[in-house]
N, C-alpha and C positions, 0 to 999 in steps of 0.2 A: 509436328513436337509436340502441342495442344493437349494432340490426343496419347501420347507418348507416359506425357504427365501424366492428364490426369488416371492413366491407368495405373500409374504406381504410385499417387497415391487412395486410390481402390482399393489392391492390395495391401495396402498397409492399413487402411483401414477397416475390409477386412478383417488379418490378421487381429486385431484386437476387437471388433467386435461380434462376426461370428464365428471365429477361435473361441473366444470365450465361450461362449453358447451351447457351441459342438464340445467341449470341454466340460459346462456342467451335466448336459442328456447324458454322456458317458459317468461326472461321477465316479474320478481318480479318488483314494482313498491313502489310509496308511498305513496297506498293508504290504509284510514283506514280498521285492518281486522276486521271479526266478535267480535275479543276478545274485540272490544273498542267500533264497533257498536252496537253489541246485547248482551254486559255486564247484567246478571243474576245478579250475583254469586252466580249458581251449576257450569253448563257446561262451561257455558263462561265467565271467568276466566283470568286476564288479570297473566302469570308468569312470573315467570325468567327463561332466552334461557336456563340456569343447568339447575336448572330441567328439563324446555321440556327438553332435551335432553335424560337428561334419564330416564324420563319416560318414553320418545316415545322407548328407548332402552331396558327399562324393558319389557314393553308393545308387543314389537314385537317381544324381543327375549325369557325371559321367559328360559325354558331352549330346546327352538327347535334347538339356533343351536347348543348345547352338547348333545340331546339327536340323531339328524340325522345328527350331525356328525361322534359318534359313531355309527350306522350303515351305512354312508354310507362308514365307516374305510374297511369292506368286500370286495368291489369293488377297490381296491386298488390307488394309485397315479393319477385311473384318475379323483381321487374324487376334488385335489385340482383343475385340469384344470373347472369344473360346478361350484366350489365356489367364480371362483378368477374372470369367464368370467361371470357368473349368478350372481352375487350379482353389477359386476358394470354397465354389458350391459340390464341386464333384473329384478332385485328385488333390486336397489337403484333407478336406471330410473323411476319403477312403484313405490316406495314410494314416492320419490320427486315431481309425478309430480303428483301424486289420494291427496296426500296431503295438495300440491298450489288449485288445480282443489277445492277440498272442498270448501280452505279459497277462492274463489273465487269466491265460490259461498255458501257464507253466512255459512260458517260450516256444508253445507250438505252434510248426510249422503254416505256409494254409490250408495244403491238404488235407489237414486234420482236421482243422479251422472250418473249412469247409463238408469236411465228412462227417463232422457234429451238429452243423444247421442242417445242412441238406441231402444226407443221404450218407450210407457210406456206399452204395451204384458211383454218384456223383465222382464222391471223391476217390474211389477207385479211376473212373476216365481223367478226373483232372492232376492225379496223382502221376497219372504216364505224360500228359498239356503240360501239367510246368516244369514235369524236370525235362524236354524237350524243348520247352520253351528256354528255361535256362542254358542251354549246349547250343539254340540258335542263339542266346546272344553273348557267350561265350567265344560263339565263330564267328559272327557277322563283327564283335570288337577283337579283331584279333586282325585281319584283311588290310582293314582301314589305316592303322600304321606300322605295320608290313612292308605298307606299301610306300607311307614317305618317308621311314627311317631309308625303304631300299634308291629314294630318288638322292636324298644324302651318301647312302657309299650301305656295297654287300648285298647281299642276294636277298628277295624278298622268302625265300624257302627259310635261307640260313635266321634271318627276322623273328618267319614265325616259329620257327623251332627253342631260338631265346624267349619267343615272347612264349609257349609252352612249357616250356620251362620254369620261367615262374609263376608258371599257374598253379604248378604241380604241388609247387615250395610254398605260395603265399594259400590254396586251396588247403595244406594238411597242417603247417604250424598255427600253434594258439593265436589269439585274433588280435593279443595284445604283441606281438613283432616284430609283423610287418604294420596290418593294416592302419593296427594305434597307434603306432610309430613315423607312417611314413604318408597314410594316409591324408591327415589336419592338413600335411606340408601342399599338396596337390591340391586339396579343396579351398588352402587357401589360394593358392594362384588363381585358379579356376574364380574366384571374390574381385581378387585384383584385378585383374584381369574384364574380370565385368565392371566393375566401377570405374577402372579407366577408362571406356570409353563410352561407358557415361558422362564424365566430367567432360570425354572431347565432344560428347552433341550433346552438350548443354552452352558449352563457351562457345559453338559453333554452330547454334542450333541449326541444321542445313532443312532445308526444302522439303519432306519428307509428304507424303499422302496423308491427309487428314479422314478420317473415319464420315464426317458432316460434308463434307467438300469435294472430296475424292467422287467419280462419274463410271462405276464397271454397275456389270449385269452380276444381281445375287446369286444365280444358276453356272456360275464359269469361275475361272481366275483373270484374276488381273492383266497379266502378263498376257500382248496379243501374240507372239508369235512360238510360245512355247507351250505354256503348260493347259493343255483343255481340256483335264479334269472337273467334275462339279462339287463347288463348295460340297457339298454335303452330298456323297456322309466323307468326299477324301481328305477333306481339312480337318475332320476332326481322328482320322488315321493319322494323317503327316505328322500334324505335333501333338504329341502323344504327352512326353512327360515337358513340363511345363504346364498341363492341365490334369489329365492322368494320365493315368500309366498301369496297369496291371504286374508290373514288371515290378513297381517301389510293396506292392502287399508281398514279393518276395524276402523283400532286403529291409522292411520293418521289425521283424521276429528276432533279425543279425540281431541289434541297438536292443532289441526288446530283453533278450537277455546278457546285459551289459547297462541297462536303467536301474542304482539304486532307489528310487523313488515313483510312485508315477503321476507326481504332479509334474514331474517334466517331464511329461509326452508331448501336452504341446509345443513347446519351445523347440522337442528336439523335432516330432515326426510330424506340426501342422507349421510348423518353422520355417522348419526345412525346404519343404514346397513351395510356402512364400517365395524363400528365397532362390528357391525355384524358378519358379513361374517371370521375381523381375530378373532375373540375366535373359529369359525367354523371351522379354520384352523390351529389352536392354538391343540382344543380337537380330528381332527380327525387325529393329528399330534400323540401324546398322544396313540390316536387306531392303528394306522398303530405300535407305535415299542411296544404298549399293544400285540397286536393280532401276529404281524409280526414281532418282535425285533431277534434277533440269541444271545442265545437263546429266545424262547416266554417266557418274565416274569411272567404272571399273566393268561395266556389262559385257563390253565387248572385248574386253581383257582376259574371258575365261570363256570354254566352252561349257560355260558349267549345267546352261541350261537344257542343251544340247544334251550334250553323254550323260545326264546322269548323278545321282547321289554321290555315285560313290568318289564323280572331283568336285563337281560343283560343293559341295558345302564344305571339305578342307580349304577348298581355295580359295573360297570367301575368306574363311578365318587368318590366312597368312599372309592374303594380299592386304587388309584392312589393316590387323599387326603388324603386318610391314611400317606399309603406311602410316599409318595410327600414331604409332606405339615406339618404333625406329626399333633397336636393337634393343632393347627389355620387351617389348612386343614380338620380334622375332622369337623369343624364348617359352612368351608365357603361348604364341599359339602354339610351339613344339607340343608343351606340357597339356593346350586344349585336346589337340587332336592326336594326341602320341598316350600320356601319357592316361588320361580322363578316360579312354576307351578299354586299356586295360585293366584298369582297376574294378571298370564297372563286370566285365570278363571274370575277372579273378575272383569275386564277389558271387557271379550265377554260378562257377560251379561252388562254390563254397557252399550255400546256398540249395544247389544240388543236392551235396552230400548231406547236409542234414535232412532232409527232405528225406531222400531216401533210407539215411539209417534207426528215423521217427517212424519207418514205414518196416521198413525189420527190425528193432527192437534194437539196436544191434550200437553198441556203445563202441563209442569214439574215441576212450581215450590210449588204447593199443593203435600202434601205429598203422598193423596189419589191416587194421579192420576200415581205417581211413583210405590207404591200397583196392580193399576189394571196391571199395567202391569208387573210388576216385579212377581206375585206370580205361571203367568199361565207358565213363563219361567222359574223355577223354579220347579215346576208339572214334566214340563216336561222332566228336565236333569234329578231328581232325579224319576222317573221311568227308563230312559237310564239307570242310574246307577244303580237301582235292576235288571236289568236283563242284563248288565254288569257282574255282582256280579255270580248270580246264574250260569248264562252258565262258563266253566272251561275256553272259548278264545276268552270270553268278551270282553277285550281289548285288545287286538290284533284287532278283528273284527271288535269294532268300532274308532281303532288307525286305519287301514287301508281306513277303508272309508271316513274318515274324512281325510287323507293325496292326495285323491283324490282329494274331493271334495276347499278342500285345492285352490290345486292348478289350478281346475275346474275356482273357486275364478279370479286366477288372468286370466287367458283364456279371463273372461268380463271383468275385469277391463280393461288392457290390449288393450281393441282392443274399449274400451271408450276412451279411451287416446290417440287411433291413430283417433278417429273421430274428436274427438274436433283436435288435432294441425291440420290435414284435412282443417274443416273449416278457425284455423285462420290462415290456408294459413304457417305453419309453418312444420320444415324437421319432419317429419311424421316417415320415417324408422327408425326412432331411439325405436319404439312399436310397428311400423308392422311388423321388425323383430323377434324381443323376442314373440309378438302378436301369429305369425306363428308359432315359435317351442313350445309354449308350448299349443296345439290344438294341432298337431300333437303329438306333451307327450300324452295328457291327454288319447288323441280317440281312440290313439295303447293304452294304456293299459288298458282300459276296452275294447278291443278283446282280447290281451297274458292273461291277469289277471287271474292267479287263480280264483282267489275272482268276479268276473267275467267270459265272454264267455271262454274263454283257447279255445282260437283257433287255437294254436299254426303259426302258420311262415305264416301263410292268416292275421292273424292279422296285421300283419305288413304290407302286400298289401293296407289292407282298412286302414293302420291308413294313406301311406301314401297318398293314396283317401282322407281322406282332409285337407291334406298340400291342395291339387292342388284346391277341393272341393272351399277351404276356400281365397285364392289364389286367383281365377276366381272371386269368389264371389265380393270379394275387389278389383276389377280389374273394376267390370262391380258396381256399386253403387262410387267406384272413380268417371265415366267417369260421373255419372250422374249429382255427387255435383258439379263437375268444372264446368262443363257445365249452371246448375242452377246456379251457380253462375257468 
């Protein structure tokens, strides 16, 4: 619990100090924002700052900091280091700068920003990649809530159809109709659940592994019976939301189109990510006690570790919330594992619609033009979902590919931000260091993962080679860029 307490303090200090430093690097000013200049009553609408914060938090969070932290607990207390350092120096910086850069470019989506700073070829590739990732997000966040609702009553496919109907409605309507009214409530529920669990932890002060006293192999996961993945790179793919997630860069432009003043960027974008880091810390600690407490209070009650993510994380959430928080906890758990992923799914499709519309230069005010873009995306998602249901390990397979794709997207976003900072003659190291690190993580994962090339030790040398190549490539480009300037 001491590690947990120090980690919470570190996140708060990180927001107050490093967050202010990143804000000064960007330099917000009094210029007119897209929410005012391009107001259309559909996607560009000025919303109250507190609503924007809550929607941004829910958009980027969903169940990510809960499920990711639960799965990340298998690696032991080293997960605290990644959540804290990743959130302050990578994730929050990534979210703030991508949101503010979108605001400076008339609310442009991520592929547009990538094209502007990394070239049109990269833009074309990332356009397809980003839309596929967003469809994948919508798909993975349909199945788990449908399964949980099925356990309460009704057929799984019935719930899938209902969720997709909601997706269509929420994606098509103006952002202030459903998202602006309902999302703050769901965000409050997630925050209330996390706050209640934090109070419980401080009241009971359970025995959980501390960073400095828990002996574990830094090369492998902590739990001896279940998890065999190496910490590097698996931890940095598993714990994405709560540390850094490329998906966030697709969501920040949604709120960049609703902010009235650039000065609200730090509390909204940087602050929402720090808040997500707090939620991840709470669930990492809950999971540490759940899996490693003396004696283990609930590990034997579920087949969480052996059955994989699709059963373990929701099972932990339901069991902990019901046992610790009673009836209120059961309601909050339902919101956490059902409503939150659904909301992440519909904003993913909304982002996809806007990205495609931006590429096609298609006005989104006519409903027919919104349908032209949305229906093919939903068709692809349904096909992916059918395959997922028909294959026994379909959910895990899609989730693993989503996890890597998600972090790969953060790599391109960080390199985009680095090029922007170089051209603006600003301290570019704040994004260069995370860009190099995440480039190494994603490339190494491809080389060593069982779902990819599975090259063993050789894969780590190849990952190190990718780091060197990326660094040399940047140095050569930087020299040319500075000479040009």
